[in-house]
C-alpha atoms as an extended CHARMM CRD file, in Angstrom:
* protein
*
       239  EXT
         1         1  MET       CA             18.6910000000        7.2900000000      -11.1150000000  PROA      1               0.0000000000
         2         2  LYS       CA             16.4110000000        7.7770000000      -13.7800000000  PROA      2               0.0000000000
         3         3  LEU       CA             17.3700000000        6.1550000000      -17.5500000000  PROA      3               0.0000000000
         4         4  ASP       CA             15.6430000000        6.9170000000      -21.0540000000  PROA      4               0.0000000000
         5         5  ILE       CA             16.5450000000        3.3310000000      -22.1540000000  PROA      5               0.0000000000
         6         6  LEU       CA             16.3840000000        0.4520000000      -20.0680000000  PROA      6               0.0000000000
         7         7  ALA       CA             17.6970000000       -3.0660000000      -21.8140000000  PROA      7               0.0000000000
         8         8  PHE       CA             16.4820000000       -6.4780000000      -19.8850000000  PROA      8               0.0000000000
         9         9  ALA       CA             18.7980000000       -9.2060000000      -21.5590000000  PROA      9               0.0000000000
        10        10  ALA       CA             18.3090000000      -12.8020000000      -20.6190000000  PROA      10              0.0000000000
        11        11  HSD       CA             22.5950000000      -13.3690000000      -20.9960000000  PROA      11              0.0000000000
        12        12  PRO       CA             25.2960000000      -10.9290000000      -20.3860000000  PROA      12              0.0000000000
        13        13  ASP       CA             26.4730000000       -9.9340000000      -24.3700000000  PROA      13              0.0000000000
        14        14  ASP       CA             22.6240000000      -10.4650000000      -25.5350000000  PROA      14              0.0000000000
        15        15  THR       CA             22.0880000000       -6.6230000000      -26.1390000000  PROA      15              0.0000000000
        16        16  GLU       CA             26.0890000000       -6.8710000000      -27.3130000000  PROA      16              0.0000000000
        17        17  LEU       CA             25.0160000000       -8.3580000000      -30.3870000000  PROA      17              0.0000000000
        18        18  SER       CA             21.3880000000       -7.3500000000      -30.7930000000  PROA      18              0.0000000000
        19        19  CYS       CA             21.2910000000       -3.8310000000      -29.6970000000  PROA      19              0.0000000000
        20        20  ALA       CA             24.6170000000       -2.4910000000      -28.7960000000  PROA      20              0.0000000000
        21        21  GLY       CA             24.6970000000       -0.2600000000      -32.0670000000  PROA      21              0.0000000000
        22        22  THR       CA             20.8220000000        1.1690000000      -31.1330000000  PROA      22              0.0000000000
        23        23  LEU       CA             22.2440000000        1.7820000000      -27.3390000000  PROA      23              0.0000000000
        24        24  ALA       CA             25.2550000000        3.8220000000      -28.2160000000  PROA      24              0.0000000000
        25        25  ALA       CA             23.6730000000        5.5780000000      -30.5260000000  PROA      25              0.0000000000
        26        26  HSD       CA             21.3320000000        6.8150000000      -28.0320000000  PROA      26              0.0000000000
        27        27  ILE       CA             23.7660000000        7.9670000000      -25.5980000000  PROA      27              0.0000000000
        28        28  ASP       CA             25.6030000000        9.8040000000      -27.7990000000  PROA      28              0.0000000000
        29        29  LYS       CA             22.1620000000       12.1280000000      -28.0370000000  PROA      29              0.0000000000
        30        30  GLY       CA             22.3930000000       12.7970000000      -24.4410000000  PROA      30              0.0000000000
        31        31  HSD       CA             20.3100000000        9.7090000000      -23.1580000000  PROA      31              0.0000000000
        32        32  LYS       CA             21.1640000000        8.4070000000      -20.6840000000  PROA      32              0.0000000000
        33        33  VAL       CA             20.9270000000        4.3350000000      -20.8390000000  PROA      33              0.0000000000
        34        34  GLY       CA             21.1780000000        0.7630000000      -19.0430000000  PROA      34              0.0000000000
        35        35  VAL       CA             21.5050000000       -2.5210000000      -19.0710000000  PROA      35              0.0000000000
        36        36  VAL       CA             20.2190000000       -5.2850000000      -16.7300000000  PROA      36              0.0000000000
        37        37  ASP       CA             21.3160000000       -8.7520000000      -17.5270000000  PROA      37              0.0000000000
        38        38  LEU       CA             18.6260000000      -11.1100000000      -15.9640000000  PROA      38              0.0000000000
        39        39  THR       CA             20.8150000000      -14.2910000000      -15.3360000000  PROA      39              0.0000000000
        40        40  ARG       CA             24.6020000000      -14.4500000000      -15.2590000000  PROA      40              0.0000000000
        41        41  GLY       CA             25.3040000000      -17.0460000000      -18.1340000000  PROA      41              0.0000000000
        42        42  GLU       CA             26.2820000000      -19.5050000000      -15.8130000000  PROA      42              0.0000000000
        43        43  LEU       CA             24.9380000000      -22.4560000000      -17.9600000000  PROA      43              0.0000000000
        44        44  GLY       CA             27.4530000000      -20.8230000000      -21.0100000000  PROA      44              0.0000000000
        45        45  THR       CA             30.3820000000      -23.2740000000      -22.0490000000  PROA      45              0.0000000000
        46        46  ARG       CA             33.1040000000      -20.9700000000      -22.4140000000  PROA      46              0.0000000000
        47        47  GLY       CA             34.3660000000      -18.9110000000      -19.5010000000  PROA      47              0.0000000000
        48        48  THR       CA             33.3230000000      -18.8200000000      -16.0920000000  PROA      48              0.0000000000
        49        49  PRO       CA             30.1390000000      -16.0550000000      -14.7950000000  PROA      49              0.0000000000
        50        50  GLU       CA             33.1030000000      -14.3260000000      -12.9850000000  PROA      50              0.0000000000
        51        51  ILE       CA             34.6460000000      -14.1920000000      -16.3270000000  PROA      51              0.0000000000
        52        52  ARG       CA             31.6260000000      -12.5860000000      -18.0650000000  PROA      52              0.0000000000
        53        53  GLU       CA             30.9090000000      -10.2110000000      -14.9140000000  PROA      53              0.0000000000
        54        54  LYS       CA             34.0170000000       -8.7050000000      -15.3200000000  PROA      54              0.0000000000
        55        55  GLU       CA             33.2770000000       -8.7930000000      -19.0660000000  PROA      55              0.0000000000
        56        56  ALA       CA             29.9180000000       -7.4670000000      -19.2030000000  PROA      56              0.0000000000
        57        57  ARG       CA             31.4570000000       -4.4250000000      -17.1370000000  PROA      57              0.0000000000
        58        58  GLU       CA             34.2380000000       -3.5420000000      -19.8930000000  PROA      58              0.0000000000
        59        59  SER       CA             31.3680000000       -3.3820000000      -22.2570000000  PROA      59              0.0000000000
        60        60  ALA       CA             29.2990000000       -0.9080000000      -20.4640000000  PROA      60              0.0000000000
        61        61  GLY       CA             32.3290000000        1.5590000000      -20.7130000000  PROA      61              0.0000000000
        62        62  ILE       CA             32.8330000000        0.7650000000      -24.3130000000  PROA      62              0.0000000000
        63        63  LEU       CA             29.2510000000        1.9200000000      -24.8920000000  PROA      63              0.0000000000
        64        64  GLY       CA             29.2220000000        4.7210000000      -21.9730000000  PROA      64              0.0000000000
        65        65  LEU       CA             26.2280000000        2.8460000000      -19.8690000000  PROA      65              0.0000000000
        66        66  SER       CA             25.0040000000        4.6950000000      -16.8880000000  PROA      66              0.0000000000
        67        67  VAL       CA             23.9900000000        1.1790000000      -15.0820000000  PROA      67              0.0000000000
        68        68  ARG       CA             24.4030000000       -2.5270000000      -15.5290000000  PROA      68              0.0000000000
        69        69  ASP       CA             23.2310000000       -4.6970000000      -13.1770000000  PROA      69              0.0000000000
        70        70  ASN       CA             22.3650000000       -8.5960000000      -12.8550000000  PROA      70              0.0000000000
        71        71  LEU       CA             19.2460000000       -9.9100000000      -10.9880000000  PROA      71              0.0000000000
        72        72  ARG       CA             21.3210000000      -13.5830000000      -10.9960000000  PROA      72              0.0000000000
        73        73  LEU       CA             18.0810000000      -15.1040000000      -11.8840000000  PROA      73              0.0000000000
        74        74  GLU       CA             18.5490000000      -18.9270000000      -13.2460000000  PROA      74              0.0000000000
        75        75  ASP       CA             20.0530000000      -19.0660000000      -16.4900000000  PROA      75              0.0000000000
        76        76  GLY       CA             18.5350000000      -21.9940000000      -18.0350000000  PROA      76              0.0000000000
        77        77  PHE       CA             15.5440000000      -22.3520000000      -16.3260000000  PROA      77              0.0000000000
        78        78  PHE       CA             14.2500000000      -19.0410000000      -14.8670000000  PROA      78              0.0000000000
        79        79  GLN       CA             10.5020000000      -18.4800000000      -15.3300000000  PROA      79              0.0000000000
        80        80  ASN       CA              7.9630000000      -16.2380000000      -15.4280000000  PROA      80              0.0000000000
        81        81  ASP       CA              6.1000000000      -16.3980000000      -12.5690000000  PROA      81              0.0000000000
        82        82  LYS       CA              5.7540000000      -13.8310000000       -9.8280000000  PROA      82              0.0000000000
        83        83  LYS       CA              8.3960000000      -14.0630000000       -7.4220000000  PROA      83              0.0000000000
        84        84  ASN       CA             11.3190000000      -13.0230000000      -11.2870000000  PROA      84              0.0000000000
        85        85  GLN       CA              8.1750000000      -10.9520000000      -12.5220000000  PROA      85              0.0000000000
        86        86  LEU       CA              8.8580000000       -8.4930000000       -8.6290000000  PROA      86              0.0000000000
        87        87  ALA       CA             12.0470000000       -8.6230000000       -9.5770000000  PROA      87              0.0000000000
        88        88  LEU       CA             12.2490000000       -7.3550000000      -12.6610000000  PROA      88              0.0000000000
        89        89  ILE       CA              9.5200000000       -4.9120000000      -11.6830000000  PROA      89              0.0000000000
        90        90  ALA       CA             11.3800000000       -3.5540000000       -8.9010000000  PROA      90              0.0000000000
        91        91  ALA       CA             14.4370000000       -2.8260000000      -11.4350000000  PROA      91              0.0000000000
        92        92  ILE       CA             11.2530000000       -1.0750000000      -13.8630000000  PROA      92              0.0000000000
        93        93  ARG       CA             10.0390000000        1.5180000000      -10.6650000000  PROA      93              0.0000000000
        94        94  LYS       CA             13.9600000000        1.7800000000       -9.8300000000  PROA      94              0.0000000000
        95        95  TYR       CA             14.8970000000        3.2300000000      -12.9280000000  PROA      95              0.0000000000
        96        96  ARG       CA             12.0480000000        4.5850000000      -14.1490000000  PROA      96              0.0000000000
        97        97  PRO       CA             12.6740000000        4.2860000000      -17.9930000000  PROA      97              0.0000000000
        98        98  ASP       CA             10.6030000000        5.5900000000      -20.9430000000  PROA      98              0.0000000000
        99        99  ILE       CA             11.9660000000        3.0800000000      -23.2820000000  PROA      99              0.0000000000
       100       100  VAL       CA             12.5200000000       -0.9310000000      -22.5490000000  PROA      100             0.0000000000
       101       101  LEU       CA             14.3250000000       -3.1140000000      -25.0700000000  PROA      101             0.0000000000
       102       102  ALA       CA             13.8580000000       -6.4510000000      -24.3450000000  PROA      102             0.0000000000
       103       103  ASN       CA             15.2940000000      -10.4650000000      -26.0080000000  PROA      103             0.0000000000
       104       104  ALA       CA             13.8200000000      -11.5850000000      -29.0840000000  PROA      104             0.0000000000
       105       105  VAL       CA             10.0280000000      -12.6850000000      -28.9370000000  PROA      105             0.0000000000
       106       106  THR       CA             11.5050000000      -16.1920000000      -30.4760000000  PROA      106             0.0000000000
       107       107  ASP       CA             14.5800000000      -17.5180000000      -30.4460000000  PROA      107             0.0000000000
       108       108  ARG       CA             16.9200000000      -20.6510000000      -30.3270000000  PROA      108             0.0000000000
       109       109  HSD       CA             18.4670000000      -20.2170000000      -26.6330000000  PROA      109             0.0000000000
       110       110  PRO       CA             14.6430000000      -20.5240000000      -25.4660000000  PROA      110             0.0000000000
       111       111  ASP       CA             15.7720000000      -17.9620000000      -22.3110000000  PROA      111             0.0000000000
       112       112  HSD       CA             15.3400000000      -15.1160000000      -25.0850000000  PROA      112             0.0000000000
       113       113  GLY       CA             11.8260000000      -15.7410000000      -25.6650000000  PROA      113             0.0000000000
       114       114  ARG       CA             10.9620000000      -16.5510000000      -22.1730000000  PROA      114             0.0000000000
       115       115  GLY       CA             12.8340000000      -13.2380000000      -21.6180000000  PROA      115             0.0000000000
       116       116  ALA       CA             11.0210000000      -11.6010000000      -23.5160000000  PROA      116             0.0000000000
       117       117  ARG       CA              7.6330000000      -12.6630000000      -21.6500000000  PROA      117             0.0000000000
       118       118  LEU       CA              8.7090000000      -11.8150000000      -18.5020000000  PROA      118             0.0000000000
       119       119  ALA       CA             10.3530000000       -8.4920000000      -19.3340000000  PROA      119             0.0000000000
       120       120  VAL       CA              6.2300000000       -7.5100000000      -21.2650000000  PROA      120             0.0000000000
       121       121  ASP       CA              4.4210000000       -8.6070000000      -18.0530000000  PROA      121             0.0000000000
       122       122  ALA       CA              6.5610000000       -7.1930000000      -15.7410000000  PROA      122             0.0000000000
       123       123  ILE       CA              6.3160000000       -3.8330000000      -17.4550000000  PROA      123             0.0000000000
       124       124  PHE       CA              2.3340000000       -3.7430000000      -17.4150000000  PROA      124             0.0000000000
       125       125  LEU       CA              2.2290000000       -4.9390000000      -13.8860000000  PROA      125             0.0000000000
       126       126  SER       CA              5.1480000000       -2.4390000000      -12.3530000000  PROA      126             0.0000000000
       127       127  GLY       CA              2.5160000000        0.3780000000      -13.2730000000  PROA      127             0.0000000000
       128       128  LEU       CA             -0.5260000000       -1.0720000000      -10.7450000000  PROA      128             0.0000000000
       129       129  VAL       CA             -1.0290000000        0.5220000000       -7.7890000000  PROA      129             0.0000000000
       130       130  ARG       CA             -1.5330000000       -2.2220000000       -5.9400000000  PROA      130             0.0000000000
       131       131  VAL       CA              1.8970000000       -4.2890000000       -6.8040000000  PROA      131             0.0000000000
       132       132  GLU       CA              4.0700000000       -3.4680000000       -4.3120000000  PROA      132             0.0000000000
       133       133  VAL       CA              7.9350000000       -3.7280000000       -3.8330000000  PROA      133             0.0000000000
       134       134  THR       CA             10.5760000000       -2.2020000000       -2.2740000000  PROA      134             0.0000000000
       135       135  ASP       CA             14.5970000000       -1.4050000000       -2.2340000000  PROA      135             0.0000000000
       136       136  GLU       CA             17.3720000000       -2.7150000000       -1.3210000000  PROA      136             0.0000000000
       137       137  LYS       CA             16.7280000000       -0.1830000000        2.1540000000  PROA      137             0.0000000000
       138       138  GLY       CA             13.5290000000       -1.7360000000        2.1200000000  PROA      138             0.0000000000
       139       139  ASP       CA             11.6080000000        1.4860000000        1.2440000000  PROA      139             0.0000000000
       140       140  PRO       CA              8.1250000000        1.2070000000       -1.3560000000  PROA      140             0.0000000000
       141       141  LEU       CA              9.0740000000        1.7800000000       -4.6340000000  PROA      141             0.0000000000
       142       142  ALA       CA              5.9010000000        3.6880000000       -6.6730000000  PROA      142             0.0000000000
       143       143  PRO       CA              4.0140000000        2.0890000000       -9.9610000000  PROA      143             0.0000000000
       144       144  TRP       CA              5.8900000000        2.7610000000      -13.0710000000  PROA      144             0.0000000000
       145       145  ARG       CA              5.1460000000        2.0040000000      -16.7340000000  PROA      145             0.0000000000
       146       146  PRO       CA              7.4650000000        2.9710000000      -19.8590000000  PROA      146             0.0000000000
       147       147  GLY       CA              5.9300000000        4.3680000000      -22.7000000000  PROA      147             0.0000000000
       148       148  ALA       CA              7.0910000000        1.2560000000      -24.8320000000  PROA      148             0.0000000000
       149       149  VAL       CA              8.3300000000       -1.7940000000      -25.3200000000  PROA      149             0.0000000000
       150       150  TYR       CA             11.3030000000       -2.6070000000      -28.0400000000  PROA      150             0.0000000000
       151       151  HSD       CA             12.5230000000       -6.4890000000      -29.1230000000  PROA      151             0.0000000000
       152       152  PHE       CA             15.6840000000       -6.7010000000      -30.6270000000  PROA      152             0.0000000000
       153       153  ILE       CA             16.2770000000       -9.3900000000      -33.0210000000  PROA      153             0.0000000000
       154       154  GLN       CA             19.0630000000      -12.7720000000      -31.6930000000  PROA      154             0.0000000000
       155       155  SER       CA             19.9970000000      -15.8510000000      -33.1130000000  PROA      155             0.0000000000
       156       156  GLN       CA             17.3560000000      -16.3170000000      -35.8740000000  PROA      156             0.0000000000
       157       157  PHE       CA             16.1020000000      -13.8600000000      -38.1620000000  PROA      157             0.0000000000
       158       158  ILE       CA             12.8580000000      -11.5730000000      -37.5090000000  PROA      158             0.0000000000
       159       159  GLN       CA             11.5190000000       -9.5010000000      -39.7160000000  PROA      159             0.0000000000
       160       160  PRO       CA             11.8440000000       -6.4820000000      -37.9890000000  PROA      160             0.0000000000
       161       161  ASP       CA              8.7580000000       -3.6480000000      -37.7830000000  PROA      161             0.0000000000
       162       162  PHE       CA             12.1790000000       -0.8610000000      -37.6930000000  PROA      162             0.0000000000
       163       163  VAL       CA             15.5910000000       -0.3930000000      -38.1940000000  PROA      163             0.0000000000
       164       164  VAL       CA             17.7160000000        1.7520000000      -36.6470000000  PROA      164             0.0000000000
       165       165  ASP       CA             20.6570000000        3.2150000000      -38.6170000000  PROA      165             0.0000000000
       166       166  VAL       CA             23.5330000000        2.5930000000      -36.8250000000  PROA      166             0.0000000000
       167       167  THR       CA             26.3720000000        3.2710000000      -39.3950000000  PROA      167             0.0000000000
       168       168  ASP       CA             28.3450000000        5.5280000000      -36.6830000000  PROA      168             0.0000000000
       169       169  HSD       CA             28.3730000000        3.2430000000      -34.6250000000  PROA      169             0.0000000000
       170       170  TRP       CA             29.3740000000        0.2080000000      -35.4160000000  PROA      170             0.0000000000
       171       171  GLU       CA             32.5560000000       -0.4870000000      -34.6190000000  PROA      171             0.0000000000
       172       172  ARG       CA             31.8060000000        1.1220000000      -31.0070000000  PROA      172             0.0000000000
       173       173  LYS       CA             28.9320000000       -2.0880000000      -30.9540000000  PROA      173             0.0000000000
       174       174  MET       CA             32.0380000000       -5.1550000000      -31.8830000000  PROA      174             0.0000000000
       175       175  ALA       CA             34.0140000000       -3.2970000000      -29.5070000000  PROA      175             0.0000000000
       176       176  SER       CA             31.4600000000       -4.3490000000      -26.7240000000  PROA      176             0.0000000000
       177       177  VAL       CA             30.7540000000       -7.7730000000      -28.7150000000  PROA      177             0.0000000000
       178       178  ARG       CA             34.4020000000       -8.4910000000      -28.2320000000  PROA      178             0.0000000000
       179       179  ALA       CA             35.1510000000       -7.2510000000      -24.3450000000  PROA      179             0.0000000000
       180       180  PHE       CA             33.2200000000      -11.0590000000      -24.2230000000  PROA      180             0.0000000000
       181       181  ARG       CA             36.2840000000      -12.6770000000      -25.4630000000  PROA      181             0.0000000000
       182       182  SER       CA             35.9120000000      -15.3840000000      -23.2150000000  PROA      182             0.0000000000
       183       183  GLN       CA             32.6520000000      -16.3490000000      -25.4950000000  PROA      183             0.0000000000
       184       184  PHE       CA             33.5160000000      -15.2170000000      -29.3490000000  PROA      184             0.0000000000
       185       185  TYR       CA             36.4220000000      -16.3740000000      -31.5120000000  PROA      185             0.0000000000
       186       186  ASP       CA             39.7130000000      -16.9370000000      -30.1970000000  PROA      186             0.0000000000
       187       187  PRO       CA             42.0450000000      -18.8720000000      -32.1770000000  PROA      187             0.0000000000
       188       188  ASP       CA             44.1410000000      -19.0100000000      -28.7890000000  PROA      188             0.0000000000
       189       189  SER       CA             41.3570000000      -20.0720000000      -26.7530000000  PROA      189             0.0000000000
       190       190  GLU       CA             41.7020000000      -23.7380000000      -25.9210000000  PROA      190             0.0000000000
       191       191  GLU       CA             38.3080000000      -24.2500000000      -24.5020000000  PROA      191             0.0000000000
       192       192  PRO       CA             35.2600000000      -25.7050000000      -26.6670000000  PROA      192             0.0000000000
       193       193  GLN       CA             34.1480000000      -24.7900000000      -29.3350000000  PROA      193             0.0000000000
       194       194  THR       CA             30.0670000000      -23.1960000000      -29.5700000000  PROA      194             0.0000000000
       195       195  PHE       CA             27.7200000000      -22.1800000000      -31.7440000000  PROA      195             0.0000000000
       196       196  ILE       CA             28.9600000000      -18.5310000000      -31.3550000000  PROA      196             0.0000000000
       197       197  SER       CA             32.5350000000      -19.2580000000      -30.6050000000  PROA      197             0.0000000000
       198       198  SER       CA             33.0330000000      -19.9210000000      -34.7840000000  PROA      198             0.0000000000
       199       199  PRO       CA             34.5470000000      -16.8960000000      -37.1140000000  PROA      199             0.0000000000
       200       200  GLU       CA             31.0740000000      -17.4690000000      -38.9340000000  PROA      200             0.0000000000
       201       201  PHE       CA             28.7330000000      -16.2200000000      -36.2200000000  PROA      201             0.0000000000
       202       202  LEU       CA             30.5680000000      -12.6870000000      -36.0810000000  PROA      202             0.0000000000
       203       203  LYS       CA             30.4680000000      -12.9740000000      -39.8720000000  PROA      203             0.0000000000
       204       204  MET       CA             26.9790000000      -13.2480000000      -39.4050000000  PROA      204             0.0000000000
       205       205  ILE       CA             26.5680000000      -10.4210000000      -37.2670000000  PROA      205             0.0000000000
       206       206  GLU       CA             28.7290000000       -8.3400000000      -39.5400000000  PROA      206             0.0000000000
       207       207  ALA       CA             26.4930000000       -9.4660000000      -42.6740000000  PROA      207             0.0000000000
       208       208  ARG       CA             23.1560000000       -9.1460000000      -40.2460000000  PROA      208             0.0000000000
       209       209  GLY       CA             24.2840000000       -5.2830000000      -39.8820000000  PROA      209             0.0000000000
       210       210  LYS       CA             24.5010000000       -4.8010000000      -43.4510000000  PROA      210             0.0000000000
       211       211  GLU       CA             21.8510000000       -6.3710000000      -44.3970000000  PROA      211             0.0000000000
       212       212  LEU       CA             19.3800000000       -4.5670000000      -42.5920000000  PROA      212             0.0000000000
       213       213  GLY       CA             21.5050000000       -1.2780000000      -42.9180000000  PROA      213             0.0000000000
       214       214  HSD       CA             20.2930000000       -1.6620000000      -46.5550000000  PROA      214             0.0000000000
       215       215  SER       CA             17.3970000000       -1.8250000000      -46.3930000000  PROA      215             0.0000000000
       216       216  ILE       CA             16.8460000000        1.0930000000      -45.2730000000  PROA      216             0.0000000000
       217       217  GLY       CA             19.6470000000        3.0650000000      -47.1540000000  PROA      217             0.0000000000
       218       218  VAL       CA             22.8480000000        2.7320000000      -44.7480000000  PROA      218             0.0000000000
       219       219  GLY       CA             25.8170000000        0.9690000000      -43.7720000000  PROA      219             0.0000000000
       220       220  TYR       CA             24.4730000000       -0.8810000000      -40.8470000000  PROA      220             0.0000000000
       221       221  GLY       CA             21.3900000000       -1.3430000000      -39.1270000000  PROA      221             0.0000000000
       222       222  GLU       CA             19.6640000000       -2.9810000000      -36.5550000000  PROA      222             0.0000000000
       223       223  GLY       CA             16.2060000000       -4.2210000000      -36.0620000000  PROA      223             0.0000000000
       224       224  PHE       CA             13.1520000000       -4.6780000000      -33.5670000000  PROA      224             0.0000000000
       225       225  THR       CA              9.6520000000       -5.8020000000      -33.5800000000  PROA      225             0.0000000000
       226       226  VAL       CA              6.6500000000       -4.3420000000      -31.5430000000  PROA      226             0.0000000000
       227       227  ASN       CA              3.5130000000       -5.6400000000      -30.6050000000  PROA      227             0.0000000000
       228       228  ARG       CA              1.3300000000       -2.9650000000      -31.4930000000  PROA      228             0.0000000000
       229       229  ASN       CA              0.8340000000       -0.0660000000      -34.7180000000  PROA      229             0.0000000000
       230       230  ILE       CA              4.2640000000        2.4920000000      -34.4200000000  PROA      230             0.0000000000
       231       231  GLY       CA              2.8900000000        5.7180000000      -34.7830000000  PROA      231             0.0000000000
       232       232  VAL       CA              5.0690000000        9.5460000000      -35.9590000000  PROA      232             0.0000000000
       233       233  SER       CA              3.6510000000       12.7430000000      -36.5670000000  PROA      233             0.0000000000
       234       234  ASN       CA              6.0470000000       13.5950000000      -38.9830000000  PROA      234             0.0000000000
       235       235  LEU       CA              6.8410000000       11.7580000000      -42.3020000000  PROA      235             0.0000000000
       236       236  PHE       CA             10.2020000000       13.5820000000      -42.3980000000  PROA      236             0.0000000000
       237       237  ASP       CA             11.3250000000       11.2660000000      -39.4750000000  PROA      237             0.0000000000
       238       238  LEU       CA             11.0110000000        8.3620000000      -41.4080000000  PROA      238             0.0000000000
       239       239  LYS       CA             13.7220000000        7.1400000000      -43.6450000000  PROA      239             0.0000000000
């Protein structure tokens, strides 16, 4: 299946917190969108990898994703090395996305910045003819390089290079976040409290969405960074 947009995320729920509104907006425009989680989040304090896998499937249904895969890299310890680059290259060549969304370039969790660099390097290498990878059947996958990679913003605020209007899709985004009920605020949970399980954390997500939306004159927004200039052909496309 060819995808229009593919999001790589270090952990299940990274995309939900950071760019689910953008994914939902483009799905509603008729684009095919998928998410590939790099790890199962097995080092997380709350829940289990099996629970998070179930939650990820539930979230995928809420958003309407065409694909949700997990590469099962080692949570907390995966490296930007050849083995992991080839794993991402196989996913890129399998789904042939035009746009890739990736983790924040720097963040509180070291997996996020490392995941961003891994995605960027894999995207470049995926376009090289002499880099060879195969699919599950052992058949060679042809080179493919997406046209653009954009990085979503996570725990630490980064000044965005552009903001997507997600006002009409904010409630669906938050429903996808709440699908990960093992990870976020639940007054009935007896598991240890974590950085993201307090009610204040979800209030921060709400406030950030409002702040970014306000910056472009809409209700809610999601911000992205890019390591190149952004080109437009029509000034009326800009808000």
